[in-house]
N, C-alpha and C positions, 0 to 999 in steps of 0.2 A: 228591662232596662236593667241593664247591668252595670250602670257607668257612674252612678253620682254620688259621688261625695260633697260635689257642691251642693246638693240637697240634704236638709237633715238627718241624722242617724237615727234607725229606724226606731222606734220605741212603739209599743203596741197602741194602738189609740182606741179608745171603747166610743163607740155613738150608743145609743139606746135612747126609749122614751122617758123622759122623769116619770117618776111614781106617780100615777095618778092621772097621766095625761089621758085624755079624752081620745079614741079613734075618731075623726071626722070627717073621711072619705072624702067625695068632692066638695066639698067646704073649702078642706086642707087642701086641696089639689088646687083650686080656684088660688086661692093665697100664695102656694108657691109661683103657679106662673104668674100671677102678676107682680110678684115681689125679686123674683131669681132667675127665674127661667125664661129671661129676655137679654140679647136677641134671640131669636128660634127660626130656622128657616120655615118651621108652620106658624098660620095663622092663630092667633089664642082662641078661638072656636076649635081650630083642627086640633090645638095643643090638648083641650081639655076632652075632645073625644077619645084622643090618643089614653091618656089618665082613666077615663072614665071604665077603657077595658082593663085598664092595670086594677084598679080596683074593684071588678066585676071578679077577675082572674084568679085575684088574693084571696077574694074570701073562705075558700077552704083553708086556709093558712093562717088566718089571723090568729096574732097572739103566738104564735110561733117566733122562738129568737134562732136566727142562722147565723153562723161564723163562717166568714169572706176573709181573704187573704189579697194582697198586693204588696209590691216594692214601694218603697218610698220615694214617689218623684213629684212635682207640683200638680199634676193631673188628678193623680190617685189622692193626693193630700185633699183636695177639692173632693173627690166621690167621697172620701171618711168622714170628712168633717161637714158638708153640706146636703149629698145625693143622699148617704144612709140615712141622714135624718130625716129628709124630705121624704123619703121611700118609706120609712114608719111611718110617719104623721099620715102618709096618704093611703097606704093598703093597711096597717094595722099588724105587718110582719117586721118584728123589731131584728136590726141587723147590727152585728160586731164586726165593723170591718176594720182589720189590724193594719198593722203598715210595718213590714219588716225590711232590713236591707237584703237586695236581691240573691243573694248565696243562701239567705235561710229560708227563703221560699223555695229555693230548689230542692234545699235540704228535706223541707218540710213535705213538700209533695213527694221527694224518694221516699220518705218513711213511711206515709200512707201509700203510696203503689206496692212498696213491700210488705207490711204488714197486713195492710186492708182494714186499719182500723181509721174511721171516720173522726181526722183532725179538724179539716173544714170542709163548710159544706160547697161553697166558691170559689176559684182561684182566678187571679190574674198573673198567667204565666209565660213568659215567653214563647214565642211561635217557633225559635230555635231547638225548642223540643219538640217539635212536631215528630220528626222522628223516630225519636224516644215513645213517643206517646202512642204513634202508629203502631209499633211492633210489640212493646210489650201489652197491648190489649186490657190496659187499666183504666183506659178515657172513654168516655162517653163520644161516639161518632155524633155531633149536634144535628148533621144531616139527618141521620136516622130518629135521634131523640125527637127533633121538630116533624117529624111525619108520624111518629109513632107516639112511645109515653109521654112524650113531653107536647103530644100536639094540644091540647088544653090549655096550656101554660105558654105557647106561642104564641105572640104579638101579630096581628095580622097587618101591622106599620112596621116592622121590623125593617124590610127593602133590605133583603141581602146584597141586592146590585149595586147599592148606594157606597157600597163598603167597598176603599180602596185597596184593601190589602187580602181581600177572601182567598186567594190564592197561598199566601203564606202560611194559613193553617190549615191546607189540603193534604191528605197522603196522596201515596202513590196507588190507592183504589178512588181516587176522586173524593173520598168523603173529607167533608169538612169536619176536623177535631177541635180547633179554636178558630175564635172569631174577633178579630182585633177590638180593643178599647182604647188602643194609644198607639201611635207613631211616631217615628222621630229618625233623621236619616243623617249619615255623617257627610260631610262634604266639604268643598273647598271654601277659606273664609280669606277677606285678604283685606288691606288698608285703600279704600276705594279712594279718600283725597289723598294719598301720595302715590299712585297709580295711574292719578289723573293730570296729576302735577307736571306742566310743560318742560321744565330742566329737567327732573328725571327720566321722564320720556324721550326727551334728546339724547340725554348720555347713554340711556341704555340701548336707544336705536345704532347710536356711534359704534357701540362695541360689540353690540350683536348681530345686527344686521338686521332684525324684525323691531316690531313694535312691542313698547310692555302695556301688556292685559292682561287678561285670564289665561292661565294656561291650560292650552288644548293636552300636551304631552308634557312629561314627567323632566325631559330634556327643558324644557321652558319652566318650569316649576324649578329645576337644579340652576339654573342660567341669572333665574330672578334670585333665587336663595342666595348667590353669590353675589348679586349685584350691591344686595341690600346690605349685606352682612359685611363687604369686602370693599367695596367703592363708595357706597352711600354714608357708611359706618353711622352718622349721628344726623339726626333730624330735629332741629329745635335745641340743641346742645343735648339731648337723649341720646345716647348708644341705643342702636336699631339691631335688629336680627332679620334675616332672611326666611327663618325657619322656625316652629314650635313645636315639642314632641315628647315624651317622657320615656324612661329606660329604664327604671328601678325591676329588678328581678321582685314580683310580686303579683298576685294574682290579675290586678287589671292590666297587665304589660300581654295578659292571653289574649282579651277581647280584643287589644288592639289589633291584634293579627286576626282572631277567626272573624271580627268585625270586618273581613274581607279586603283586607289589605292586598292580601294574595292575587284576588279576581281586579284589581286595581290595577296591576302590573300586567294581567292576562294570564294568570294560573287558572287552568283548566278547561273546560270546554265550551259552546255555547249554549247559549239556553237560558230562558226566562220563567221562573224566579231562579233558576240553577243551572250548571250547566250539567249538557248530560253526553256522554255516560259519566263523565268526571265533574266534580262540583268545584266550588271554590275553596276547598278544606283539600283541594288535590284525592278526594276517595272516590272510587271509580264503583258505580252499581251498574249492575246487570240485571235487568226486571226490577225486582223491589231486592236484590241481597245485595249489599255490599263485598266488593270483592278485594278491594286492597288497597292502601294508602302510598306504599312506595312504588317510585318508579318501576322498580323490577317485578310488580305486580300489575301495572298497569295504571298504577296512581300516577298523582303531581305535587306528591305535598314537598318530594326532596328534589322536583324537575327544574332545569333552568330557568325559567319563569318566577318560579319560588325562591331560589338561590337568590335570583337577580334584585325582589322586591327586598328581601331582607338582607342583601348585601346595601341598597341604597339607603333603607332605614338605618341603618347603623353610621352609613357616611356622614348623613346630611344630619344627623342627632351631633356629632360629632361635630362636624365642620361650622354648622350655620345656626345650630339654636344657641339661645343662652347656655352658658357652662353648665349651672344649676339642673338644667331639663334631665341630664342622664341619670342623675338620683332622684327623680320626681318619680310620684306615684299619679297615677290619674290624675285623681281627685286634686292632687297639689297642683298638677299643670294646667287644669280647667282653666282658672280666672287669670293666668297669665296674659294672653291676648290683649284683656280688659284692660291691661294696663298702661299700654299704650307705645310698647318699643317692639312691637312685631309686626312684621310685613303681612306675612302669609302663613296659613297654615292649611297642608290637604287634608288633615285628617280631624275636621271638626262637629260636635253633634250640636244638631241644628235643637236640641234640648236646651243646649247654654240661651238661645236667643231671649229669652226672657231677662236672667241678668246680665246679658249683654247691651241692651239697651235702657238700661237704668238712666235718669237724669244725673248729673255730675261728672260721670265717668270719662276721663280720657279720652274713650274712641266716642264720643257722643257730641252733637252738634248742639249748641243753645236751643235751636228749634224743635227739639226732640226726634231728629232724625240723624241715623248713625253715620260714623265716618267711615265704615265698613258696610262689605255686601260679602253675601253667598250665593256660591256657583258652582254649576255641576262640575266634580274633580275631575284633573288630568290623568291620561290615560298612557299604562307602562306601554314599552315596546313590543311588546307579545300579547297586547289585547287585540282583540278583531271584535269587527261590527257584528251585534248579536248576543256578547257576551254580557253579563251582569258590569257595574260598574263600582258599587258603591255597597254600602250596608245601610238596612232601614231596620229599626227595632221596632218591635211588633207585641208589644204587653197583651196578651187576648186572654179572653174569656175560656176558660176552661172546668170541665166537671170530672169528676171519675166515679166509676161503676161501685168503688165502695161507701158510695155515700147513697143511705137510703132515699129510695125515690121520695118520698113528700119531700124530704130536706133537699134533695136535687131541685126538685120542681121551683119548691120556694125560691133557693140562690139562682134557679133562670130567672124567674122574674126579675129579682134585681138585677141581675148580670143585661138581660134587656133595658133595663129603666136606665141603667148608665151610659146605654149607649143608645138611647132613642129618640129620634128626632126632637121633642118637645126639650132635651136638655143638650144635644150635643154639640150646638153651636155654641152658648154659652162657655161650656166645658172646654172648645176647643179654644177660645179666646183667653179663657183662664191658664191652661198648661201649653198653649200652641201645640198641639200634637193630634194631627187631624186623621180621623176616619173616616168619615165622608165625603162624598165627591160635592153633594151639595153646599156642605160646609162651607168648602174651598170657594166655589162659583160665589158664595154671600155678599151680596155687597157691603156688608158690614167690613169685609176683608177687604175688598179693595177700596174702600177706605182707608183702613188701617193700615195695608200695605207699606207704604210709602215710609213708616217708621218701623218695619221689621226687615228690612237688609236683605231683601232676596226671597224669604221665605217661602211667601204665596207665591209669587210668581214660578219659584220651582214647582212647589205642589201643584200648580196648575200646569208645568210643562209636560210634552210628553217624555223628556228625560227621566222625570221620576219612574219611571216603569222599571229603568235599571238599577235601581238600588232597593234591594231584597234583605230579608234575613236567612241567617244557617236555613239551609233545605235538609227532603228527605234523604239524601244521602247518608246522614252522622246518624247510625243509629244509636248511641248512648251518647246524649251531650254532656251530662257531668262528667262521666268518665274521661271520656276524651278531650274535653275543655281544658281539663286541668292538665294537659299534657303540655300544652302550648308555651303557657308564661314559664315554665320550667325549663325549656328546652330553647325558647329563644330568646329567655334570659342568659343563656352560656354565651349567646351571639353577641346581646347587647351589652355585656360586660367585658368582653374580649376574650373570654375563658374557651371560646372554639369559632371559628371559622363560620361563616353563614351556612356554607354547604356542609360541614361536619354537626352544624346545630340540626339544619332540617332533616338531614341522615335519620338523625336519632329520634327526631321528631315522627318522623313516618315508621320507623321503624315500631315505635312505643306503641303508635295507634295500630299497626298490623298487630302487634302484641294483645291488645284489650279486645279486637275483634276477634282474634284468633281465641281468646277465652271464651264471648259469646258465643261462636260455632260452637265448642266443644261443649257448654252447658245445653245447648240448643233451646233456651228459656224463650227465645224471642222469634220460634218457629217456622214455616217455611218462607219468611222474608228474612230473617236475621242473617251475620255475616257468613261466607262463605268463599274462603281467602283463595285467590288465582297462586298456583303455584310461581316461585319466584323460577323467572327468566332473567332475558336484560332489557338496557334502558332501549339498547339497539331493537330488540325486538318488538318493544310499544310505538317506537317511533315510525317504525314501518307498518304498524296494524293501522295507527289512527290514518295513513297515507291509504290503506286500502278501505279503510271503513269510511274515510271521509269526513273523520270528526279532528280535532285538534290536539286533543290532551293525549302522553305529552310533548309539547313542544322540543323542537332540538334548541340548543343556545344558539343565538344569533351571532353572526360576525361581529354586527354592530347595535350594541346596546343602546349606543345616545345618538339618534338620528338628530336632524337639525330643530333647534326648537320653535314653536308654534303656539300661535297666541291668538284670541279673540276679543275685539273691544266689547266691554259688560254691556254698554246701554245697546250696542247692535244686536248682541245675541237675547236680549229681553223681548226686545223689540220682536224676532222671530219667530217667538211665540205664540201660541193661538190666543186669541182676547175674548173667544169664549166659549164654552162647556160642551165637552164632546157627544153628540147625541145617543140617546138611550136606545135601545130595541131592535 
């Protein structure tokens, strides 16, 4: 997760056995199961059986100390402080689990990939890098490892089909390179208590001709933003705003956009988890080779849908957000909705949930229920059924080939332990970052759901599948991602028009891919750029191919607003888990 200044800055956190502590195997496992690993989707007997496998599989590695790293979020803090200690005491493999800022994790994994020097034995690295990992050939394909070199250390109870984000870490070769350890989405957030007030509902309908509710399209979001900012103006003596965002030219502005803002407007093609042949970054891929980002090469980074998305971002920030928002970074803007003067926010990460439900906040009721809810994000006018709709972060288990085999095996044991069914449900309650279907549907979350503002309902809904991470079209995430904040920052500041900013971004992405093509470092699946033609050529080509991207500019980019009642929406979703097999 690249997002969280709301979480502590990263300092390396070292967990290991105290000097002289005796390895106790199943005795320690029983103590941990009884005192910490509850609730669980397994019975205690099943938990102990799973732990027995870990004890036995770890015997060849007892006494080894492995180095592991993740970024700093609540889920990973729990792993580093609690699960690393438990794993060490149960298996005898000592774990040093470092917590770093997400950018530092990326920098270190790049260093290990480029140098071949083993810095960490195991990683939790965003699945946004799956295209990078697949192409550079430095990352272990877990699907091969689990049936080959790592078969003897692969848990029979791992249950891959229980993971809701398995497709996120899968390469174009259909091999699994990364397995989710935590996931969260960016959703629509709104003040349910305000939206259900009879006086506000009446006033809104009188002005706009439809009901105040969860916006289905961007037109309704804009109308609601205008309504609260310019018509309602104050609630209980407090100045209120109809929108919240951030705009400082800072690296966090980059993920504000690469985290699927363009897809929400309707950029790219149909396809889950990512559009084919054009993804939500606007990068076209033919076979396994990226062939262009600019519209002149068949991409969509500077096409009408992308430009529309940036235009609306700039306009809404200026018109409907608190004045200080334009100068804020992600971490500075994050706590603002909890202060009680924002009506809605389209781009809101569910990783904020735990901080947004703290007792005593202006957005909490005295009975512990929130005054707000989260819901699926509205769609822009270019969006079509079958497209992805938003972003889901998936910090994922990753192994590199440069790690010696014995250390890689020991790290894989720890990685499986922290996603095992024995510990997964408890970890989900701590961090609220679901990875397993069985956890989402557990009765403990049915009971807790009313206090989590729609998080559980969303993850149980069919809508969930439309929220996905960056995919395989992006050939080098670290190199390309940094281009976004630099170029979109020019639009945010007013230095460039949205069109000029996106033209510059598309050209910069093409330049990076051209360098990768010349270097041949990514082999047969590296970029091979299309020659430049014209936007018109690609509009016609899409029509001929039966694809969408790039789409022509719409004559009307603001159709009539459409909303849905939140409670009606929730009731329309399934009340029981999907059948497996």
